[in-house]
C-alpha positions as CSV (number, residue, x, y, z in Angstrom):
1,X,55.4,14.6,27.0
2,X,53.9,15.4,23.6
3,X,50.3,14.6,22.8
4,X,49.7,12.9,19.5
5,X,46.7,14.7,18.1
6,X,46.7,12.4,15.0
7,X,45.5,9.4,17.0
8,X,42.0,8.2,16.0
9,X,39.3,8.9,18.6
10,X,38.0,6.1,20.8
11,X,35.2,4.1,19.1
12,X,31.7,5.2,20.1
13,X,29.9,2.9,22.5
14,X,26.6,3.7,20.7
15,X,25.4,0.9,18.4
16,X,25.4,1.6,14.7
17,X,22.0,2.5,13.1
18,X,20.4,-0.6,11.5
19,X,18.1,0.2,8.6
20,X,14.7,-1.5,8.8
21,X,14.4,-4.8,6.9
22,X,10.6,-5.2,6.8
23,X,7.5,-3.1,7.2
24,X,6.6,-4.7,10.5
25,X,8.3,-6.8,13.2
26,X,6.1,-9.4,14.9
27,X,6.2,-9.1,18.7
28,X,5.9,-11.9,21.2
29,X,2.6,-10.5,22.5
30,X,0.9,-10.8,19.1
31,X,1.3,-7.1,18.2
32,X,3.3,-5.6,15.3
33,X,5.9,-2.9,15.5
34,X,5.9,-0.6,12.5
35,X,9.2,0.4,10.9
36,X,10.0,3.7,9.2
37,X,9.4,1.8,5.9
38,X,5.7,2.4,6.5
39,X,6.0,6.2,6.7
40,X,3.7,8.0,4.3
41,X,3.8,11.4,2.6
42,X,1.2,13.4,4.5
43,X,2.9,13.4,8.0
44,X,6.2,12.1,9.3
45,X,4.5,10.2,12.1
46,X,1.8,8.6,10.0
47,X,1.9,5.5,7.9
48,X,1.1,5.2,4.2
49,X,-2.2,3.2,4.3
50,X,-0.9,0.5,2.0
51,X,1.2,-1.4,4.5
52,X,-1.4,-1.5,7.4
53,X,-4.1,-2.6,5.0
54,X,-1.8,-5.4,3.8
55,X,-1.2,-6.3,7.5
56,X,-5.0,-6.7,8.0
57,X,-5.2,-8.6,4.7
58,X,-2.8,-11.1,6.2
59,X,-5.1,-11.9,9.1
60,X,-8.2,-12.1,6.8
61,X,-6.3,-14.5,4.5
62,X,-5.5,-16.8,7.4
63,X,-9.1,-16.7,8.7
64,X,-10.4,-17.7,5.3
65,X,-7.9,-20.5,4.9
66,X,-9.2,-22.1,8.1
67,X,-12.4,-22.7,6.1
68,X,-10.8,-23.7,2.8
69,X,-11.4,-20.2,1.3
70,X,-8.2,-19.2,-0.4
71,X,-9.2,-16.3,-2.8
72,X,-9.6,-12.8,-1.5
73,X,-12.2,-11.4,-3.9
74,X,-12.9,-8.1,-2.1
75,X,-11.3,-6.1,0.6
76,X,-12.7,-2.8,1.9
77,X,-10.7,-0.6,4.3
78,X,-12.4,2.2,6.2
79,X,-9.6,4.4,7.5
80,X,-11.1,6.0,10.6
81,X,-7.9,7.8,11.8
82,X,-4.3,8.3,10.6
83,X,-2.3,5.1,11.3
84,X,0.6,6.1,13.5
85,X,4.1,4.7,13.0
86,X,4.2,2.5,16.1
87,X,2.7,-0.6,17.6
88,X,-0.4,-2.1,15.9
89,X,-2.8,-5.0,16.6
90,X,-5.4,-6.7,14.5
91,X,-8.6,-8.5,15.4
92,X,-10.6,-10.6,12.9
93,X,-13.9,-12.3,13.1
94,X,-16.0,-14.5,10.7
95,X,-19.4,-12.8,10.1
96,X,-20.7,-15.6,7.9
97,X,-19.0,-18.7,6.3
98,X,-20.7,-20.9,3.8
99,X,-19.6,-23.7,1.6
100,X,-18.0,-21.5,-1.1
101,X,-17.8,-18.0,0.4
102,X,-17.1,-16.3,3.7
103,X,-17.6,-12.7,4.9
104,X,-15.1,-11.5,7.4
105,X,-14.6,-8.2,9.3
106,X,-11.5,-6.9,11.1
107,X,-10.3,-4.0,13.2
108,X,-6.9,-2.3,13.2
109,X,-5.9,-0.9,16.6
110,X,-3.2,1.4,17.9
111,X,-2.8,2.7,21.4
112,X,-6.1,1.1,22.4
113,X,-8.0,3.0,19.7
114,X,-9.7,1.6,16.6
115,X,-8.1,3.3,13.6
116,X,-9.4,1.1,10.8
117,X,-12.4,-1.1,10.1
118,X,-12.4,-3.7,7.4
119,X,-14.7,-6.1,5.6
120,X,-13.7,-8.8,3.2
121,X,-15.1,-11.5,1.0
122,X,-13.2,-14.8,0.7
123,X,-14.1,-17.5,-1.9
124,X,-13.2,-21.1,-2.5
125,X,-11.1,-21.6,-5.6
126,X,-12.0,-24.3,-8.1
127,X,-11.5,-24.9,-11.8
128,X,-14.5,-23.9,-13.9
129,X,-14.2,-24.4,-17.7
130,X,-15.5,-21.3,-19.5
131,X,-16.2,-20.5,-23.1
132,X,-13.8,-18.1,-24.9
133,X,-14.8,-14.5,-24.0
134,X,-16.5,-12.5,-26.7
135,X,-14.7,-9.4,-25.4
136,X,-11.1,-10.2,-24.4
137,X,-9.9,-9.0,-21.1
138,X,-7.7,-5.8,-21.2
139,X,-4.1,-6.4,-21.8
140,X,-1.6,-5.1,-19.2
141,X,0.5,-2.0,-20.0
142,X,4.1,-2.4,-21.1
143,X,5.8,-5.0,-18.8
144,X,8.1,-4.0,-15.9
145,X,11.3,-4.7,-18.0
146,X,10.0,-2.3,-20.6
147,X,9.1,0.4,-18.1
148,X,11.1,3.3,-16.8
149,X,12.3,3.2,-13.1
150,X,10.9,6.1,-11.2
151,X,11.4,7.2,-7.6
152,X,8.6,7.8,-5.2
153,X,9.7,11.4,-4.3
154,X,6.8,13.6,-5.0
155,X,7.3,16.4,-7.6
156,X,4.0,18.1,-8.6
157,X,4.4,21.6,-10.1
158,X,5.8,23.4,-7.1
159,X,8.7,21.0,-6.4
160,X,9.4,18.0,-4.2
161,X,7.3,17.5,-1.1
162,X,9.0,16.8,2.2
163,X,8.4,13.3,3.6
164,X,9.3,11.2,0.6
165,X,12.3,13.4,-0.2
166,X,14.0,13.9,3.2
167,X,16.4,10.9,2.9
168,X,14.8,9.0,5.7
169,X,13.3,5.5,5.3
170,X,9.7,5.6,4.1
171,X,7.2,3.8,1.9
172,X,9.4,5.1,-1.0
173,X,12.0,2.6,0.0
174,X,9.6,-0.2,0.7
175,X,8.6,-0.4,-2.9
176,X,10.3,-0.3,-6.3
177,X,8.3,1.6,-9.0
178,X,8.5,1.7,-12.8
179,X,6.4,3.9,-15.1
180,X,4.7,2.0,-17.9
181,X,2.6,4.9,-19.3
182,X,2.1,8.6,-18.5
183,X,4.0,10.7,-15.9
184,X,3.8,9.9,-12.2
185,X,2.1,12.6,-10.1
186,X,0.9,14.4,-13.2
187,X,-2.4,12.8,-14.2
188,X,-3.5,9.4,-15.4
189,X,-0.6,6.9,-15.5
190,X,0.3,3.2,-15.2
191,X,2.9,2.4,-12.6
192,X,4.4,-1.0,-11.7
193,X,5.1,-1.8,-8.0
194,X,7.3,-4.4,-6.5
195,X,8.2,-4.7,-2.8
196,X,11.9,-4.3,-1.9
197,X,11.3,-5.6,1.6
198,X,8.8,-8.1,3.1
199,X,5.7,-7.0,5.0
200,X,6.8,-9.1,8.0
201,X,10.3,-10.0,9.1
202,X,9.3,-13.6,9.8
203,X,7.5,-14.8,6.6
204,X,7.1,-14.3,2.9
205,X,4.6,-11.6,1.7
206,X,1.6,-13.1,-0.1
207,X,0.4,-11.9,-3.5
208,X,-2.7,-10.4,-1.9
209,X,-0.6,-8.5,0.5
210,X,1.5,-7.2,-2.4
211,X,-1.7,-5.9,-4.1
212,X,-2.8,-4.1,-0.9
213,X,0.6,-2.4,-0.4
214,X,0.4,-1.0,-3.9
215,X,-3.3,-0.3,-4.4
216,X,-3.6,2.5,-1.9
217,X,-1.1,4.6,-4.1
218,X,-3.6,5.1,-6.9
219,X,-4.7,8.6,-5.8
220,X,-1.0,9.7,-5.4
221,X,0.6,8.5,-8.6
222,X,-2.3,9.9,-10.7
223,X,-2.6,13.2,-8.8
224,X,-3.4,16.3,-10.8
225,X,-3.4,18.8,-7.9
226,X,-0.2,20.3,-6.6
227,X,0.9,18.4,-3.5
228,X,2.4,21.5,-2.0
229,X,-0.9,23.5,-2.2
230,X,-3.5,20.7,-1.6
231,X,-4.2,17.6,0.4
232,X,-6.3,14.8,-1.2
233,X,-6.3,12.0,1.4
234,X,-8.4,8.9,0.9
235,X,-10.5,7.7,3.8
236,X,-11.1,4.3,2.3
237,X,-9.9,1.7,-0.2
238,X,-11.9,-1.1,-1.9
239,X,-10.0,-3.8,-3.9
240,X,-12.0,-6.2,-6.1
241,X,-10.1,-9.1,-7.6
242,X,-11.3,-11.4,-10.3
243,X,-8.5,-14.0,-9.8
244,X,-5.5,-14.8,-7.7
245,X,-2.6,-12.5,-8.6
246,X,0.7,-14.0,-9.7
247,X,4.3,-12.8,-9.3
248,X,6.0,-9.9,-7.6
249,X,4.9,-7.0,-9.8
250,X,1.6,-5.3,-9.5
251,X,0.6,-2.5,-11.9
252,X,-1.8,0.4,-11.1
253,X,-3.3,2.0,-14.2
254,X,-4.8,4.9,-12.3
255,X,-6.7,8.1,-12.8
256,X,-8.2,10.6,-10.4
257,X,-11.4,12.7,-10.7
258,X,-12.3,15.7,-8.5
259,X,-15.7,17.1,-7.8
260,X,-16.6,20.7,-7.0
261,X,-17.4,20.2,-3.3
262,X,-14.1,19.0,-1.9
263,X,-14.4,15.4,-2.8
264,X,-12.8,13.1,-5.4
265,X,-12.5,9.6,-6.7
266,X,-9.4,7.6,-7.7
267,X,-9.8,4.5,-9.7
268,X,-7.1,2.0,-10.6
269,X,-7.2,-0.9,-12.9
270,X,-5.0,-3.6,-11.4
271,X,-2.7,-5.9,-13.4
272,X,0.0,-8.5,-12.8
273,X,2.4,-9.6,-15.6
274,X,-0.3,-12.0,-16.9
275,X,-3.1,-9.5,-17.3
276,X,-5.9,-7.8,-15.5
277,X,-6.6,-8.9,-11.9
278,X,-9.2,-6.4,-10.7
279,X,-9.8,-2.8,-9.7
280,X,-9.3,-0.5,-6.7
281,X,-11.2,2.6,-5.8
282,X,-10.6,5.4,-3.2
283,X,-12.8,8.2,-2.1
284,X,-10.9,11.4,-1.5
285,X,-11.2,14.4,0.8
286,X,-9.7,17.5,-1.0
287,X,-8.6,20.5,1.0
288,X,-6.4,23.6,0.4
289,X,-3.3,23.6,2.5
290,X,-2.8,26.6,4.9
291,X,-0.5,29.0,3.0
292,X,-1.1,27.4,-0.3
293,X,-1.3,29.4,-3.5
């Protein structure tokens, strides 16, 4: 009997790979499973800090709303350790709540260890008539539809870096980016961010969470050092907001400064499509990579 070698092989019993649809999946026990969409550029097993900061932001927003405080005017993240791509949990407490303001603190935990410590100021929103400003607020850079789409793969002098360019899901796929001014990764520039996927698989992403996802990218998009030869990791992020953001797009008009002793500072003016919404700052630890030029 002849064997028909042209027959198609039996279908594999292994399930097809399903790409992630959100940054995190809520678990029945109250924890959150990180997807590969949170993966950052510094190490394949570590998250970009934007998504976990946004996850903590979600909890702080909810804590504030319990007291009628709906505006997140400040969020400070102290990043104690790299955030692993894995299971996370968040704990929030009210440090002081008054009639119009509330101070909150939070912890981000992974594998039983505290990896981030946070403080926040929530405020009660109310209409307050104000005189016309003598000095108008800064106008936002060219709008998203006037800006040039740009990928998040890192190209700084020596060529593309690994983790945002290896074809695997990462923060680069979580966000859509467009250049309004300057050149990404090559000094001061203005970049619009919009999330392609929600933070959680079970609910819409709030405008404050959208800001947090984007704001931690200021030191990267405005980098002036070669990513292949140097690391310039931020150990903190502070976001100050003068009003509630609106819409899906958040712009970082960012620049980075480096000192002579291995430290740096990245500052981003934050915009939505209606104008300025605040600022974000990051303190940087600068080091030469092993084997760098």
